[in-house]
C-alpha positions as CSV (number, residue, x, y, z in Angstrom):
1,M,174.8,-58.9,-16.9
2,T,176.5,-60.6,-14.0
3,F,180.3,-60.0,-13.7
4,P,183.0,-62.6,-13.1
5,F,184.3,-60.4,-10.2
6,N,182.6,-58.8,-7.2
7,N,184.8,-56.4,-5.3
8,V,186.2,-53.6,-7.4
9,L,188.4,-50.5,-6.7
10,V,187.8,-47.6,-9.1
11,T,190.2,-44.7,-8.9
12,G,189.0,-41.4,-10.3
13,A,185.5,-42.5,-9.3
14,A,184.1,-38.9,-9.3
15,G,185.5,-38.4,-12.8
16,F,183.6,-38.8,-16.1
17,I,184.6,-42.4,-16.9
18,G,185.1,-43.4,-13.3
19,F,181.6,-42.3,-12.3
20,N,179.9,-44.1,-15.3
21,L,181.9,-47.3,-14.7
22,S,181.1,-47.3,-11.0
23,K,177.4,-46.8,-11.7
24,R,177.4,-49.7,-14.2
25,L,179.2,-52.0,-11.8
26,L,176.9,-51.1,-8.9
27,D,173.9,-51.7,-11.2
28,G,175.4,-55.1,-12.0
29,G,175.6,-56.1,-8.3
30,C,179.3,-55.4,-7.6
31,K,180.7,-53.8,-4.4
32,V,182.6,-50.7,-5.5
33,T,185.2,-48.7,-3.6
34,G,185.8,-45.3,-5.1
35,V,188.9,-43.2,-4.7
36,D,189.2,-39.6,-5.9
37,N,191.2,-36.5,-4.8
38,M,188.3,-34.2,-5.9
39,N,190.7,-31.7,-7.4
40,S,189.5,-28.4,-8.9
41,Y,190.9,-29.0,-12.4
42,Y,187.2,-28.5,-13.4
43,D,184.0,-27.6,-11.7
44,I,183.9,-29.5,-8.4
45,R,180.1,-29.4,-8.3
46,L,180.0,-31.8,-11.2
47,K,182.2,-34.3,-9.3
48,E,180.1,-33.9,-6.1
49,D,176.9,-34.5,-8.0
50,R,178.3,-37.6,-9.6
51,L,179.4,-38.9,-6.2
52,E,176.0,-38.2,-4.7
53,I,174.4,-40.6,-7.2
54,L,177.0,-43.3,-6.4
55,N,176.6,-42.8,-2.7
56,S,172.9,-43.6,-3.0
57,S,174.0,-47.3,-3.3
58,D,174.8,-49.2,-0.1
59,E,177.4,-51.1,-2.0
60,F,179.5,-48.0,-2.7
61,S,182.1,-46.6,-0.4
62,F,184.3,-43.6,-1.1
63,F,187.7,-42.3,0.0
64,K,189.0,-38.8,-0.7
65,V,192.6,-39.7,-1.2
66,D,195.3,-38.7,-3.7
67,L,197.0,-41.5,-5.6
68,S,200.4,-39.9,-4.6
69,D,199.5,-40.5,-0.9
70,K,201.2,-43.8,-0.5
71,A,200.1,-44.5,3.1
72,G,196.5,-43.5,2.2
73,M,196.4,-45.9,-0.7
74,E,198.0,-48.7,1.3
75,N,195.4,-48.4,4.0
76,I,192.6,-48.8,1.5
77,F,194.1,-51.9,0.1
78,A,194.8,-53.3,3.6
79,E,191.1,-52.8,4.6
80,R,189.6,-54.5,1.6
81,K,190.2,-57.4,-0.8
82,F,189.7,-56.3,-4.4
83,D,189.2,-58.7,-7.3
84,V,190.0,-56.1,-9.9
85,V,191.5,-52.6,-9.7
86,V,190.6,-50.0,-12.4
87,N,192.9,-47.0,-12.4
88,L,191.1,-44.1,-14.1
89,A,192.5,-41.3,-11.8
90,A,194.9,-39.1,-13.6
91,Q,195.7,-35.5,-14.2
92,A,193.7,-35.1,-17.5
93,G,194.1,-32.7,-20.4
94,V,196.7,-32.4,-23.2
95,R,196.8,-28.6,-23.2
96,Y,197.0,-28.2,-19.4
97,S,200.1,-30.4,-19.4
98,L,201.9,-27.5,-21.1
99,V,200.9,-25.2,-18.3
100,N,201.2,-27.3,-15.2
101,P,203.6,-30.2,-15.9
102,G,204.2,-31.0,-12.2
103,A,200.6,-32.1,-11.7
104,Y,201.2,-34.9,-14.3
105,V,204.3,-36.1,-12.5
106,D,202.5,-36.4,-9.1
107,S,199.4,-38.1,-10.4
108,N,200.2,-40.0,-13.5
109,L,203.7,-41.2,-12.5
110,A,204.1,-41.2,-8.7
111,G,200.5,-42.1,-8.2
112,F,200.6,-44.9,-10.7
113,V,203.7,-46.4,-9.0
114,N,201.7,-46.5,-5.8
115,I,198.8,-48.3,-7.6
116,L,201.3,-50.9,-9.0
117,E,202.9,-51.4,-5.6
118,C,199.5,-51.8,-3.8
119,C,198.4,-54.3,-6.5
120,R,201.6,-56.3,-6.2
121,H,201.5,-56.5,-2.4
122,N,197.9,-57.4,-2.3
123,N,197.9,-60.1,-5.0
124,I,195.3,-58.3,-7.2
125,K,194.1,-60.6,-10.0
126,H,193.8,-57.9,-12.6
127,L,194.9,-54.3,-12.9
128,V,193.1,-52.4,-15.7
129,F,194.4,-48.9,-16.3
130,A,193.6,-45.9,-18.5
131,S,196.0,-45.1,-21.2
132,S,195.1,-42.7,-24.0
133,S,194.9,-42.3,-27.8
134,S,197.3,-39.4,-27.3
135,V,200.2,-41.9,-27.0
136,Y,200.1,-42.2,-30.8
137,G,201.7,-38.8,-30.9
138,A,203.4,-38.1,-34.2
139,N,202.2,-41.3,-35.8
140,T,200.2,-40.8,-39.0
141,N,199.7,-44.4,-40.1
142,M,195.9,-44.8,-39.8
143,P,194.0,-46.4,-38.2
144,F,196.2,-46.4,-35.1
145,S,196.9,-49.9,-34.0
146,V,198.2,-51.2,-30.7
147,H,200.7,-53.2,-32.8
148,H,202.4,-49.9,-34.0
149,N,205.3,-48.4,-32.1
150,V,204.3,-45.3,-30.0
151,D,207.7,-43.7,-29.3
152,H,207.1,-40.0,-30.4
153,P,204.6,-38.3,-28.0
154,V,203.8,-34.6,-28.6
155,S,202.6,-33.7,-25.1
156,L,203.7,-34.4,-21.6
157,Y,200.3,-35.9,-20.9
158,A,200.9,-38.5,-23.7
159,A,204.4,-39.2,-22.4
160,T,203.0,-40.0,-18.9
161,K,200.4,-42.3,-20.3
162,K,203.0,-44.2,-22.4
163,A,205.1,-44.4,-19.2
164,N,202.2,-46.0,-17.4
165,E,202.1,-48.7,-20.1
166,L,205.8,-49.3,-19.7
167,M,205.6,-49.4,-15.9
168,A,202.7,-51.9,-16.0
169,H,204.6,-54.1,-18.3
170,T,207.6,-54.1,-16.0
171,Y,205.4,-55.2,-13.0
172,S,203.9,-57.9,-15.1
173,H,207.3,-59.1,-16.1
174,L,208.8,-58.9,-12.6
175,Y,205.9,-60.0,-10.4
176,G,203.6,-61.9,-12.8
177,M,200.8,-59.3,-12.4
178,S,198.0,-59.2,-15.0
179,C,197.8,-55.7,-16.4
180,T,195.7,-54.3,-19.2
181,G,196.0,-50.8,-20.6
182,L,193.1,-49.1,-22.4
183,R,193.7,-46.4,-24.9
184,F,190.5,-44.4,-24.9
185,F,189.7,-42.3,-27.9
186,T,187.9,-38.9,-27.3
187,V,185.2,-39.9,-24.9
188,Y,182.0,-37.9,-24.8
189,G,178.4,-38.1,-23.4
190,P,176.2,-37.1,-20.4
191,W,178.1,-36.1,-17.2
192,G,181.1,-35.3,-19.5
193,R,184.1,-33.1,-18.7
194,P,183.7,-29.3,-19.0
195,D,187.1,-28.9,-20.6
196,M,186.2,-31.1,-23.6
197,A,185.0,-29.8,-26.9
198,L,181.4,-31.0,-26.7
199,F,180.8,-29.4,-23.3
200,L,182.6,-26.1,-24.3
201,F,180.9,-25.8,-27.6
202,T,177.4,-26.6,-26.3
203,K,177.8,-24.1,-23.4
204,A,179.1,-21.3,-25.7
205,I,176.5,-21.8,-28.4
206,I,173.6,-21.7,-25.9
207,E,175.1,-18.5,-24.4
208,N,175.7,-17.0,-27.8
209,K,179.4,-16.8,-27.2
210,P,182.2,-17.6,-29.8
211,I,183.9,-21.0,-29.9
212,K,187.6,-21.6,-30.7
213,V,187.9,-23.9,-33.6
214,F,191.4,-25.2,-33.8
215,N,193.2,-26.2,-37.0
216,H,190.4,-24.3,-38.8
217,G,188.0,-27.2,-38.1
218,R,190.1,-29.7,-40.0
219,M,191.0,-31.8,-37.0
220,Q,189.6,-35.3,-37.0
221,R,188.6,-37.2,-33.8
222,D,187.4,-40.7,-33.3
223,F,184.6,-39.6,-30.9
224,T,183.5,-42.5,-28.7
225,Y,180.3,-42.5,-26.6
226,I,180.6,-43.1,-22.9
227,D,178.4,-46.2,-22.8
228,D,180.5,-47.9,-25.5
229,I,183.7,-47.1,-23.5
230,I,182.1,-48.6,-20.3
231,E,181.0,-51.7,-22.1
232,G,184.5,-52.2,-23.4
233,V,186.0,-51.7,-19.9
234,V,183.7,-54.2,-18.1
235,R,184.3,-56.9,-20.7
236,I,188.1,-56.4,-20.4
237,M,187.9,-56.4,-16.6
238,G,186.7,-60.0,-16.7
239,K,189.4,-61.1,-19.1
240,T,193.0,-61.3,-17.8
241,P,195.5,-61.1,-20.6
242,E,197.0,-64.3,-21.9
243,P,200.7,-64.3,-22.7
244,N,201.3,-64.3,-26.4
245,P,203.1,-67.5,-27.3
246,E,204.2,-66.0,-30.6
247,W,205.8,-62.9,-29.1
248,N,209.4,-62.7,-30.3
249,G,212.1,-60.4,-28.9
250,N,213.7,-60.2,-32.3
251,N,210.6,-58.6,-33.6
252,P,208.7,-57.4,-30.5
253,D,205.0,-56.7,-30.8
254,P,204.2,-53.5,-28.8
255,G,200.5,-54.5,-28.1
256,T,201.1,-57.9,-26.5
257,S,203.8,-59.7,-24.5
258,Y,205.3,-62.9,-23.3
259,T,203.8,-62.0,-19.9
260,S,200.2,-61.3,-18.8
261,Y,200.0,-57.8,-20.3
262,K,198.0,-56.3,-23.2
263,V,196.9,-53.0,-24.6
264,Y,193.6,-52.2,-26.3
265,N,192.2,-49.3,-28.3
266,I,188.6,-48.4,-27.4
267,G,187.4,-46.1,-30.1
268,N,184.5,-45.7,-32.5
269,N,186.6,-46.7,-35.5
270,N,185.1,-43.8,-37.4
271,P,186.9,-40.4,-37.3
272,V,184.8,-37.3,-37.8
273,E,186.0,-33.8,-38.8
274,L,185.6,-31.1,-36.2
275,N,183.5,-29.0,-38.6
276,E,181.0,-31.8,-39.0
277,F,181.0,-32.4,-35.2
278,I,180.1,-28.7,-34.7
279,E,177.3,-28.9,-37.4
280,I,175.7,-31.8,-35.5
281,I,175.7,-29.7,-32.3
282,E,174.2,-26.8,-34.1
283,T,171.5,-29.0,-35.5
284,C,170.7,-30.5,-32.1
285,L,170.6,-27.0,-30.5
286,G,168.7,-25.4,-33.4
287,R,171.2,-22.5,-33.5
288,K,174.4,-21.5,-35.2
289,A,177.9,-21.3,-33.6
290,I,180.0,-18.1,-33.7
291,K,183.3,-19.6,-34.9
292,E,186.8,-18.3,-34.2
293,F,189.1,-20.3,-36.5
294,Q,192.6,-20.8,-35.0
295,D,195.8,-22.7,-35.8
296,I,196.4,-26.1,-34.2
297,Q,197.6,-25.9,-30.6
298,P,200.9,-27.2,-29.4
299,G,200.6,-30.7,-28.1
300,D,197.5,-31.5,-30.3
301,V,197.4,-34.1,-33.0
302,K,195.6,-33.5,-36.3
303,A,193.7,-36.8,-36.4
304,T,192.9,-39.9,-34.3
305,F,191.4,-43.2,-35.7
306,A,191.2,-46.4,-33.7
307,D,191.9,-49.9,-35.0
308,I,189.8,-52.0,-32.7
309,D,190.4,-55.5,-34.2
310,D,191.9,-56.8,-31.0
311,L,188.9,-55.6,-28.9
312,I,186.5,-57.3,-31.3
313,N,188.5,-60.5,-31.4
314,D,189.1,-60.8,-27.7
315,V,185.9,-59.6,-26.1
316,G,183.4,-59.6,-29.0
317,F,182.6,-55.9,-28.7
318,K,182.6,-53.0,-31.1
319,P,181.4,-49.4,-30.2
320,S,178.4,-48.5,-32.3
321,T,176.7,-45.4,-31.0
322,P,176.2,-42.9,-33.9
323,L,177.7,-39.5,-33.1
324,K,174.3,-37.7,-33.6
325,T,172.6,-40.0,-31.1
326,G,175.4,-39.5,-28.5
327,I,175.4,-35.7,-28.9
328,E,171.6,-35.6,-28.6
329,R,171.8,-37.5,-25.3
330,F,174.5,-35.2,-24.0
331,I,172.5,-32.0,-24.9
332,R,169.4,-33.5,-23.3
333,W,171.4,-34.1,-20.1
334,Y,173.2,-30.7,-20.3
335,K,169.9,-28.8,-20.5
336,E,168.3,-30.8,-17.6
337,Y,171.4,-30.5,-15.4
338,Y,171.7,-26.7,-15.9
339,N,167.9,-26.1,-16.0
340,I,167.9,-24.7,-19.5
341,E,164.6,-24.6,-21.4
């Protein structure tokens, strides 16, 4: 697949989604500039090994810079001319935002303003940025639609992601910037994050250690395989949002705008209960988990379920990787990466 863009900046390039996106773009013939602060929120070795793969391409260049470093970011934009900027760098994790709120302000708020300013001053054609399914917060009307209001977040992480959407809309309104926000739903797959359930559960089951099962396994998540996420991202990168001529300030649609701004859900459109998710892992590993059932954690939501009609209508794509297939691929990668028989 050839892309309608050539020169791309990916922030969070050593992260799970950033690495996979960068790899896909490089495989498609793009020049990719990666930015990452290489923080130690999780095992730095994993980030370094992802980077090593990307660095094997002559078309990839990397800068170890924090988004909150205004001068550092300005220098990168001054040196290169980007067609599209994809902002995937963020302080991740719902539960961690209860412990270290300051990290979320630096990265997700101050850092995002720097991205917006750099895009504005360098006439970037399209800014695509990561939002999150967590913005739906206390909403219970399923499936979650981008046309629903999202004004009741239940974690600081979610609040910062909602703030990113608002900030991007403001820049689109003031400066005519094209901005698209992507609400990712529970992404999983090879090279995934060690703080996420699939990684934690796989590691614990292999090591014969107990797993913490929150809300007694009755949580539901719209698990979305990494390749499906990336396919959605690259298609959206090539489609700058059209102003919605039917947008009306008397009845404002939260998912579109009178300006070049749009939000999409990228999810599997198929919620799965945590207990079933664990059963699939057990089947793939051929061993049983030792389960410690616990109450739901502060900041967590009981269920997520993506309405992806806009994604299908606008870019003709629907995630379709079955959960069992995706988990099998992850476990194969995990055993190979950690040299487990």
